[in-house]
C-alpha positions, 0 to 999 in steps of 0.5 A, spaced: 596 452 792 601 449 796 601 441 798 602 443 805 596 442 810 599 447 814 600 453 809 593 451 806 587 456 808 583 454 814 576 456 817 576 457 824 569 457 825 567 463 822 574 466 821 577 465 814 585 464 816 590 464 810 594 458 813 594 454 820 600 458 823 599 462 829 604 467 831 605 465 839 604 470 844 611 473 846 612 478 851 616 484 848 616 489 853 615 495 848 609 498 851 613 503 856 611 505 863 604 507 861 603 500 858 600 503 852 601 499 845 604 504 840 606 505 833 612 501 833 608 495 836 603 496 831 609 495 825 611 489 829 605 485 828 603 488 821 610 485 819 607 478 821 600 479 819 601 473 814 600 468 820 594 465 819 592 468 826 596 473 830 596 472 838 598 478 841 603 478 847 600 477 854 596 484 856 594 485 863 587 486 865 588 490 871 593 494 875 593 488 880 595 483 874 602 487 872 608 483 873 613 485 867 616 491 865 613 495 860 608 490 858 602 493 855 595 493 858 588 493 856 584 497 863 584 504 861 581 508 855 588 510 853 590 503 852 584 501 848 585 506 843 593 504 843 591 497 841 587 500 835 593 502 832 595 494 832 588 492 829 588 497 824 595 495 821 594 487 821 587 488 818 590 492 813 595 487 811 589 482 811 591 478 817 587 476 823 589 478 831 587 476 838 589 479 844 591 475 850 588 476 857 593 476 862 594 477 870 601 475 873 598 473 880 604 471 884 609 472 878 610 479 880 613 483 886 610 489 891 614 494 887 609 494 881 603 495 886 605 501 891 608 496 896 602 491 896 604 484 896 602 480 889 596 476 889 595 468 888 590 463 890 595 461 896 601 464 900 606 460 896 612 463 894 615 462 887 622 459 888 626 462 882 632 466 881 628 473 882 624 478 878 626 484 874 623 490 876 624 498 875 630 497 881 633 491 878 633 484 879 630 482 886 627 476 889 620 473 889 616 474 895 611 470 898 604 472 895 597 474 899 592 469 898 586 472 894 579 472 899 574 469 896 570 475 896 575 478 891 574 473 886 568 476 882 572 483 882 578 478 878 572 475 874 569 482 872 576 485 870 577 479 865 570 481 863 572 489 862 578 487 858 574 483 853 569 488 852 575 493 851 578 488 846 572 488 842 572 496 842 579 496 840 577 491 834 580 485 835 578 479 832 577 475 838 581 474 845 585 468 848 585 467 856 591 466 858 591 460 863 598 457 862 605 458 865 604 459 872 600 465 871 594 467 876 589 462 873 594 456 872 596 458 880 588 456 881 588 451 877 594 447 879 595 443 886 602 445 887 600 453 888 592 452 890 592 450 897 585 453 899 580 450 903 574 454 900 570 453 893 576 455 889 580 449 892 581 442 895 578 439 889 580 438 881 573 441 880 574 447 885 581 449 882 578 449 875 572 454 878 575 460 877 577 459 870 570 457 868 567 463 871 572 467 867 571 463 861 563 464 862 564 472 863 568 473 857 563 469 852 558 473 854 562 479 851 564 475 845 561 469 841 565 463 844 568 461 837 572 468 838 575 466 845 581 461 846 584 458 852 591 456 853 594 451 858 600 448 859 600 441 862 607 440 862 610 446 864 615 447 869 615 455 867 614 460 874 615 454 878 610 450 876 608 442 876 603 438 880 603 431 881 595 431 879 597 434 873 594 429 868 587 429 872 587 436 873 588 438 865 584 433 863 578 435 867 579 442 865 579 440 857 573 436 858 569 442 861 572 447 856 569 443 851 562 445 853 563 452 851 564 451 843 571 455 844 575 458 838 580 453 840 584 450 845 591 452 845 596 447 849 603 448 850 604 440 849 612 441 847 617 441 852 622 447 850 619 451 856 621 446 861 618 440 863 616 438 870 618 431 869 612 429 874 610 423 869 609 422 862 608 429 858 601 430 856 600 430 848 596 433 843 593 426 841 591 426 849 587 432 848 584 431 842 580 425 845 578 430 850 576 436 846 572 436 840 573 443 838 580 446 834 586 444 837 592 448 837 599 445 839 605 450 841 612 450 844 618 448 840 615 446 833 619 447 827 616 447 820 617 439 820 614 438 826 608 443 825 606 440 818 607 433 821 602 435 827 597 437 822 598 432 817 596 427 822 590 430 825 593 431 832 593 439 831 588 443 827 593 449 828 600 450 831 603 456 834 610 458 833 614 463 837 622 464 837 622 463 829 617 469 829 622 474 832 627 474 827 623 472 821 617 477 820 615 473 813 616 466 816 610 463 812 613 466 806 619 463 808 616 456 810 612 456 803 618 457 799 623 452 803 628 458 804 632 458 810 631 463 816 634 469 819 639 468 824 636 467 831 635 474 835 639 477 840 636 475 847 638 481 850 633 485 845 627 481 847 625 485 852 629 491 852 627 498 851 631 498 845 626 500 840 626 497 833 633 494 834 631 486 835 624 488 834 622 491 827 629 491 823 629 484 821 630 483 813 624 479 809 626 474 804 625 480 798 629 485 802 635 480 803 634 479 795 
């Protein structure tokens, strides 16, 4: 057995994982206009089934949640059936897989919604260089603030998505409350200027995330539900002056559920808001007593160190998985990695190119 703690088996509550590496959720835009997970996607995930845990690409819980071309959904029977291809393929290889639940909120455009504005916590426009739509790249719009009486419907969308994820055969789910998407927009003071019970205070801004987690843990045991946070992130024009207080509160409250894990994007590779010192895994370790997953910019050495030092129980790795389906085997063998994938194929409708066509060590000879 490897002396690497990162590569040794790990018990994530009642799930036996082959190692402590998670494949991070990464949007790949291969689901087509119908947003139905397909056989090519099943092949992609099955190729990477030696990860201790696969977390799928972000998957929208409703039509309102859409904000990305050709990303998958989990809100129709056809979508649910489509995802069974992936869960069956990953399980056939001995892997474990969670579905990440997503609502993009203001990081969207009216062209995705029949001319209706995207929604958010407040009418605060995302400042950025624009969003890719079927008609090309266009400027962001000022979103419509959700009415208080609409929020139970948002929670219900997450609950139904959790039910469909169970029906599709996933091992669990991850609630995406990071990277400037809807739940993060409610959580952070930069985007939440509400004056109702979902805004104003740190406690109120956490309320929607709390209600979503309560809803999905009525469908799944809490130890099969993860939550993702990005306290340091600037992606999608995020970053709030009171980030440390807000995310500390969220972590302490989430700890009460007995979750599968807390997935913290502690690394700065996705952009840092520079509003203070970055929050660290050690900081979250003092706030959250359950399994802690680090993410963003880790390589084999830094991942090994974080786990060996006790700062994290698992590490999610993203970009290296794009071109290295057998990343775990390469780490175990001390082997080099394939060249980085071509960014132009990350989200393209190119099919297998830059997606499922990377050689494993064995294939490379």
